C-alpha positions as CSV (number, residue, x, y, z in Angstrom):
1,M,-18.6,-14.9,-8.1
2,T,-17.8,-12.9,-10.9
3,D,-16.6,-13.9,-14.8
4,Q,-13.8,-12.5,-16.6
5,T,-16.1,-9.8,-17.7
6,G,-17.2,-8.3,-14.3
7,W,-20.4,-9.5,-14.0
8,T,-21.5,-11.4,-10.9
9,D,-23.5,-14.7,-11.1
10,T,-26.7,-12.6,-9.8
11,E,-26.4,-9.6,-12.7
12,L,-26.0,-12.4,-15.4
13,A,-29.5,-13.9,-13.9
14,Q,-31.0,-11.2,-14.1
15,L,-30.3,-10.1,-17.4
16,R,-31.0,-13.8,-18.9
17,L,-34.5,-12.7,-17.4
18,E,-34.8,-9.7,-18.9
19,G,-33.2,-11.3,-22.1
20,L,-36.4,-13.8,-22.2
21,S,-38.5,-11.0,-21.5
22,R,-37.9,-9.1,-24.0
23,L,-38.1,-11.7,-26.6
24,T,-41.1,-13.4,-25.4
25,H,-42.9,-9.9,-25.6
26,L,-41.6,-9.6,-29.1
27,L,-43.1,-12.9,-29.9
28,S,-46.0,-12.2,-28.6
29,G,-47.6,-10.4,-31.6
30,E,-48.0,-7.1,-29.9
31,A,-44.5,-5.9,-30.3
32,T,-43.7,-2.4,-32.1
33,E,-41.2,-0.9,-33.7
34,R,-40.4,0.8,-30.9
35,D,-39.8,-2.3,-28.7
36,A,-38.1,-4.2,-31.7
37,A,-35.3,-1.0,-32.0
38,E,-35.0,-1.1,-28.0
39,L,-34.2,-4.9,-28.3
40,V,-31.6,-4.2,-30.7
41,A,-29.9,-1.8,-28.1
42,W,-30.2,-3.8,-25.6
43,R,-28.3,-6.3,-27.2
44,M,-25.5,-4.1,-28.1
45,Q,-24.5,-3.2,-24.9
46,S,-22.3,-5.9,-24.3
47,R,-21.0,-9.4,-25.1
48,A,-23.1,-10.7,-21.6
49,H,-26.5,-8.9,-22.8
50,E,-25.7,-10.6,-26.4
51,E,-25.4,-13.7,-24.2
52,A,-28.5,-13.4,-22.3
53,F,-30.4,-13.1,-25.2
54,R,-28.9,-16.3,-26.7
55,S,-29.6,-18.0,-23.7
56,A,-33.2,-16.9,-24.0
57,V,-33.6,-18.7,-27.2
58,R,-32.2,-21.5,-26.2
59,F,-34.5,-21.9,-23.4
60,R,-37.4,-21.2,-25.7
61,Q,-36.1,-23.8,-28.2
62,L,-36.0,-26.4,-25.6
63,V,-39.5,-25.6,-24.2
64,R,-40.9,-26.1,-27.5
65,S,-38.9,-29.2,-28.2
66,L,-40.5,-30.5,-24.8
67,D,-43.9,-29.7,-25.9
68,G,-43.5,-31.8,-29.2
69,A,-43.5,-28.6,-31.4
70,E,-42.0,-28.6,-34.7
71,R,-38.7,-27.8,-35.4
72,P,-38.7,-24.6,-37.2
73,M,-37.1,-23.8,-40.9
74,A,-34.4,-21.2,-40.7
75,M,-35.6,-17.8,-42.3
76,A,-34.0,-17.2,-45.7
77,D,-31.1,-14.4,-46.0
78,S,-31.8,-11.0,-47.0
79,A,-30.3,-11.9,-50.7
80,S,-29.3,-15.2,-51.6
81,E,-26.1,-13.8,-53.0
82,D,-25.3,-12.5,-49.9
83,R,-25.0,-15.5,-47.7
84,D,-21.6,-16.0,-48.1
85,N,-21.1,-12.5,-46.4
86,V,-22.9,-13.2,-43.2
87,V,-20.4,-13.3,-40.1
88,P,-22.1,-15.0,-37.3
89,F,-21.6,-13.2,-33.6
90,R,-18.7,-15.5,-32.0
91,A,-20.8,-17.0,-29.3
92,P,-20.5,-20.6,-27.8
93,A,-20.6,-24.1,-29.7
94,A,-24.0,-25.1,-27.6
95,E,-26.0,-22.7,-30.7
96,T,-29.4,-23.7,-31.7
97,D,-32.0,-22.3,-34.3
98,A,-33.7,-19.6,-33.1
99,P,-37.7,-19.8,-32.5
100,P,-40.1,-20.2,-35.2
101,I,-40.6,-16.7,-37.3
102,R,-44.4,-17.8,-38.1
103,K,-45.1,-16.5,-34.2
104,L,-44.2,-12.8,-35.4
105,S,-47.0,-11.0,-37.0
106,R,-46.3,-9.4,-40.4
107,R,-46.4,-5.5,-38.7
108,N,-43.8,-7.0,-35.9
109,L,-41.3,-8.5,-38.9
110,I,-39.8,-5.1,-39.3
111,G,-36.2,-5.5,-41.0
112,G,-33.0,-7.5,-41.0
113,A,-32.3,-6.2,-37.4
114,I,-35.0,-8.6,-36.1
115,A,-34.9,-11.5,-38.6
116,A,-31.0,-11.5,-37.1
117,S,-32.5,-11.7,-33.8
118,V,-35.5,-13.9,-34.0
119,A,-34.1,-16.3,-37.3
120,G,-30.6,-17.1,-36.8
121,G,-29.2,-15.4,-33.1
122,M,-26.6,-13.8,-35.4
123,V,-25.5,-10.0,-35.5
124,M,-24.2,-9.0,-39.1
125,F,-20.9,-7.3,-39.0
126,G,-19.3,-5.5,-41.9
127,R,-22.5,-5.0,-43.8
128,S,-25.9,-3.2,-43.9
129,I,-29.1,-5.2,-42.2
130,D,-31.7,-5.2,-44.8
131,L,-35.5,-5.7,-45.0
132,V,-36.0,-9.3,-45.8
133,P,-37.4,-9.8,-49.4
134,S,-40.3,-12.1,-50.1
135,P,-39.2,-15.2,-51.6
136,W,-41.1,-14.0,-54.7
137,E,-39.0,-11.1,-55.0
138,L,-35.9,-13.0,-54.6
139,A,-37.1,-15.3,-57.5
140,S,-38.0,-12.2,-59.4
141,D,-36.2,-11.8,-63.2
142,Y,-35.2,-8.3,-61.8
143,R,-34.7,-6.8,-58.8
144,T,-32.3,-3.8,-57.2
145,K,-30.8,-3.4,-53.7
146,P,-30.8,-0.3,-51.6
147,G,-30.2,3.1,-53.4
148,E,-29.8,1.2,-56.8
149,R,-31.4,2.0,-59.9
150,R,-31.6,0.2,-62.7
151,L,-32.3,0.5,-67.2
152,V,-34.2,-2.8,-68.8
153,H,-34.8,-2.8,-72.2
154,L,-37.8,-4.7,-73.1
155,A,-39.6,-5.4,-76.8
156,Q,-39.8,-3.0,-79.4
157,G,-38.0,0.1,-77.9
158,A,-39.4,0.2,-74.6
159,T,-38.1,0.4,-71.4
160,V,-38.5,0.0,-67.6
161,E,-36.5,2.0,-64.7
162,L,-36.4,0.1,-61.5
163,N,-36.4,2.5,-58.3
164,T,-34.6,1.0,-54.9
165,R,-36.1,-2.2,-53.5
166,T,-38.2,-2.8,-56.9
167,S,-38.9,-6.1,-58.2
168,I,-40.3,-7.1,-61.3
169,D,-41.5,-10.1,-63.6
170,L,-41.5,-9.9,-67.3
171,R,-44.5,-10.8,-69.3
172,N,-44.9,-12.4,-72.6
173,D,-48.3,-12.6,-72.6
174,M,-49.9,-9.7,-73.2
175,G,-49.2,-9.0,-76.8
176,M,-47.0,-5.9,-76.0
177,P,-44.1,-5.4,-74.1
178,A,-45.1,-5.9,-70.4
179,V,-43.7,-6.5,-67.0
180,E,-45.8,-6.9,-63.4
181,L,-44.6,-5.1,-60.4
182,L,-43.9,-7.5,-57.2
183,S,-42.9,-4.6,-55.6
184,G,-41.2,-1.1,-55.3
185,E,-41.3,1.5,-57.9
186,A,-40.8,1.8,-61.9
187,L,-41.2,4.1,-64.6
188,M,-42.8,2.5,-67.7
189,T,-41.6,4.2,-71.1
190,S,-43.8,3.0,-74.1
191,P,-42.3,2.4,-77.6
192,R,-42.9,5.1,-80.3
193,N,-46.6,5.0,-81.5
194,G,-46.8,2.0,-79.5
195,R,-48.1,0.4,-76.2
196,V,-46.8,-0.8,-73.0
197,A,-48.2,-2.7,-70.1
198,L,-47.7,-3.1,-66.3
199,V,-49.5,-5.6,-64.2
200,A,-49.9,-4.9,-60.3
201,G,-52.1,-6.6,-57.9
202,E,-55.5,-6.4,-59.2
203,G,-55.0,-4.2,-61.9
204,T,-53.5,-3.9,-65.8
205,S,-52.1,-0.4,-66.9
206,I,-51.5,0.1,-70.4
207,G,-49.4,3.2,-71.5
208,R,-49.3,4.7,-74.9
209,D,-47.1,7.4,-76.4
210,G,-45.4,7.8,-73.5
211,H,-44.6,7.1,-69.9
212,F,-45.8,6.3,-66.5
213,N,-44.8,5.8,-63.0
214,A,-46.0,3.3,-61.0
215,R,-45.5,2.3,-57.4
216,R,-46.5,-0.6,-55.0
217,D,-46.5,-0.7,-51.5
218,G,-48.1,-4.2,-50.3
219,D,-51.2,-4.3,-51.7
220,D,-51.1,-0.4,-52.3
221,I,-50.6,0.3,-55.6
222,C,-50.5,4.0,-57.1
223,I,-50.0,5.1,-61.1
224,T,-49.1,8.2,-62.6
225,C,-49.4,9.7,-66.0
226,L,-46.4,11.7,-67.0
227,R,-46.5,11.9,-70.7
228,G,-49.0,10.5,-73.6
229,A,-52.0,8.5,-72.1
230,V,-52.7,5.6,-69.5
231,D,-55.7,3.5,-69.1
232,V,-55.7,1.6,-65.8
233,R,-57.8,-1.4,-65.4
234,W,-59.2,-3.0,-62.2
235,D,-62.4,-5.7,-62.5
236,T,-64.8,-4.3,-64.9
237,E,-63.8,-0.7,-63.8
238,R,-61.4,1.4,-66.1
239,R,-59.5,5.1,-65.3
240,S,-58.2,7.2,-68.3
241,L,-54.9,9.6,-67.2
242,G,-53.5,12.1,-69.1
243,P,-50.4,14.2,-68.5
244,N,-50.1,14.7,-64.3
245,D,-53.3,12.5,-63.4
246,Q,-52.8,9.8,-60.5
247,V,-54.9,6.9,-59.8
248,R,-54.6,4.3,-56.7
249,Y,-55.6,1.3,-56.2
250,S,-55.9,-2.2,-54.1
251,S,-57.6,-5.3,-54.0
252,N,-60.5,-3.4,-52.0
253,G,-61.0,-1.1,-55.3
254,I,-59.9,1.8,-57.3
255,G,-60.0,5.3,-56.5
256,P,-61.2,8.3,-58.2
257,V,-58.7,10.0,-60.8
258,E,-56.4,12.9,-59.1
259,R,-55.5,15.5,-61.4
260,N,-52.5,18.1,-61.6
261,V,-50.5,15.8,-59.2
262,D,-46.8,17.2,-58.6
263,T,-44.4,14.8,-61.0
264,I,-41.5,16.6,-60.1
265,T,-41.4,15.4,-56.6
266,L,-42.6,12.1,-57.3
267,T,-39.9,11.3,-59.8
268,A,-36.9,12.9,-58.2
269,W,-35.5,9.6,-57.6
270,K,-34.9,9.4,-61.1
271,A,-32.1,12.2,-60.4
272,G,-31.0,10.3,-57.5
273,T,-32.7,12.6,-55.3
274,L,-35.8,12.8,-52.7
275,I,-37.9,15.9,-52.1
276,F,-40.3,16.2,-49.1
277,Q,-42.7,18.9,-48.7
278,N,-44.0,19.0,-45.3
279,M,-44.4,15.8,-44.8
280,P,-44.6,13.7,-41.5
281,M,-41.1,12.8,-39.8
282,R,-42.7,9.1,-40.0
283,D,-43.5,9.2,-43.3
284,V,-40.2,10.9,-44.3
285,I,-38.3,8.0,-42.1
286,K,-40.2,5.1,-44.2
287,E,-39.0,6.9,-47.3
288,I,-35.7,6.8,-46.2
289,N,-35.9,3.2,-45.3
290,R,-36.6,2.4,-49.2
291,Y,-33.1,3.9,-50.2
292,R,-31.2,3.4,-47.3
293,P,-29.3,0.3,-46.4
294,G,-29.8,-0.8,-42.8
295,R,-32.9,0.2,-40.9
296,V,-34.1,3.5,-39.3
297,Y,-36.0,3.4,-36.4
298,L,-38.1,6.3,-35.0
299,T,-39.2,6.0,-31.1
300,N,-40.2,9.3,-30.2
301,D,-44.3,10.1,-30.8
302,A,-44.0,14.0,-30.9
303,L,-41.2,14.0,-33.6
304,A,-43.1,11.6,-35.9
305,E,-46.0,14.1,-36.1
306,R,-43.5,17.1,-36.9
307,P,-43.4,18.3,-40.6
308,L,-40.2,18.0,-42.4
309,S,-39.5,19.9,-45.6
310,G,-36.1,19.0,-47.6
311,T,-34.3,17.8,-50.6
312,Y,-31.7,15.0,-49.8
313,Y,-29.0,12.9,-52.2
314,V,-29.7,9.4,-52.2
315,N,-25.8,8.5,-52.0
316,R,-26.0,10.9,-48.7
317,L,-29.0,10.1,-46.7
318,D,-26.9,10.1,-43.6
319,D,-27.1,14.2,-43.7
320,F,-30.4,13.8,-42.7
321,F,-29.4,12.5,-39.5
322,D,-27.5,15.9,-39.0
323,Q,-30.4,18.3,-39.6
324,A,-32.8,16.2,-37.4
325,R,-30.2,16.5,-34.4
326,L,-30.1,20.7,-34.9
327,A,-33.3,21.5,-36.4
328,F,-35.6,19.1,-34.2
329,G,-33.2,18.2,-31.3
330,A,-33.8,14.6,-32.0
331,K,-31.0,11.6,-30.2
332,V,-29.2,9.9,-32.9
333,T,-27.7,6.7,-32.0
334,K,-26.2,4.7,-34.8
335,L,-25.5,0.6,-34.6
336,P,-23.6,-1.7,-36.3
337,G,-25.3,-2.8,-39.5
338,S,-26.4,0.9,-40.2
339,V,-28.8,0.7,-37.9
340,V,-30.2,4.1,-36.4
341,I,-32.4,5.1,-33.7
342,L,-34.4,8.3,-33.4
343,A,-35.4,9.3,-30.2
C-alpha cells in the first residue's frame, strides 16, 4: 500500500526506524557536528523524512512519560524579539514537546538547526537559524546580532564598540567607566587622560589613554592593547601591555605577554572585513559562523586542515562558498535557514 506521496508502508516504516536511530544517536552525547549536519540534511529530503523524525520525537516522549520522567521545559528561542517570527512546520495536530535538552552535551548543542530539531520539532522558514544565546546574554544590557556592530557611549566620554554576537553589561561599581564582557568581542576606548575598565571571566583589564580589544570565547579571553596602556589583573597576577601587546587567560590561569601581534588583522572587523592568513579551514568556518546568520557545517576532515588566506566582506560572506568550491573542490549544499554544508 502507498500513501499520497508515493511511499509504501514498508518504506515509511524504514524511515521511522532510521529517524529514531538518528535521534537516539544525537542525544547519546557522542554525536559530532557532522552527525548533526547529516540529520539536518536528512530531514530536508522530503516531507516523509520530516514526519519520520517527528514520529521518533513523539515515540521517545512517550517512552519517557511511561518511565515516569519529568516533562522538560522547551528551549527558549534564539532571541525574545524573534519569537513571533518562528513559523512551525505544518504537521499533523498530534504534536508533542521534544525530548529534553539536558540530554545533549555542550558540544552537541551546535546551533539553531539542532535546537529546532530537538527543542521544538520545528523548522524555521523565512528567517535564519542562529546559535542559541545563553539566558544571561539575552538579559544583557547590550547585545549585537550576527553581522551587527554597535557603538555604546559610556560615562566621561569613554566608548565601547561591540562586534558581532557580542553581549555586555554595564558596571557602575568600579569608579570609572566599565563594562562586563559576557560573550563576543569589544573595543574599549578610554576617556581623554582617563581610564576605562573591562571585566571578562576571572580577569579585569584597565586601559589608559588609548584603546584595547577584548575577545571572549567561552572561558577563553584575549586582551590586545592597540594604543596607550592596559593593566590586566588576574587573581594576584598582573600583566602590563603596551601597543601591539597581547595576553590570554582563562579560569585556569593567565599566559605571558605576546609582543608585536598583528593588530590590523585583529581589528579588521571594524571596517566590516575579515582577514585570514594561512588559517586552517576549520578555524575559518568557526569565524564565519560568528558573523553569518545561520550555520556552516564542515564535514570533510581533509578540507578542515587546508590553510586559507583571503579577505572577505562581512556583508558578502557567501562569496566564500564560491572560493571553497573553485579552489578546494568543496561540495556546497545550501539548506533553508541559511544552513550550508561543506563536504
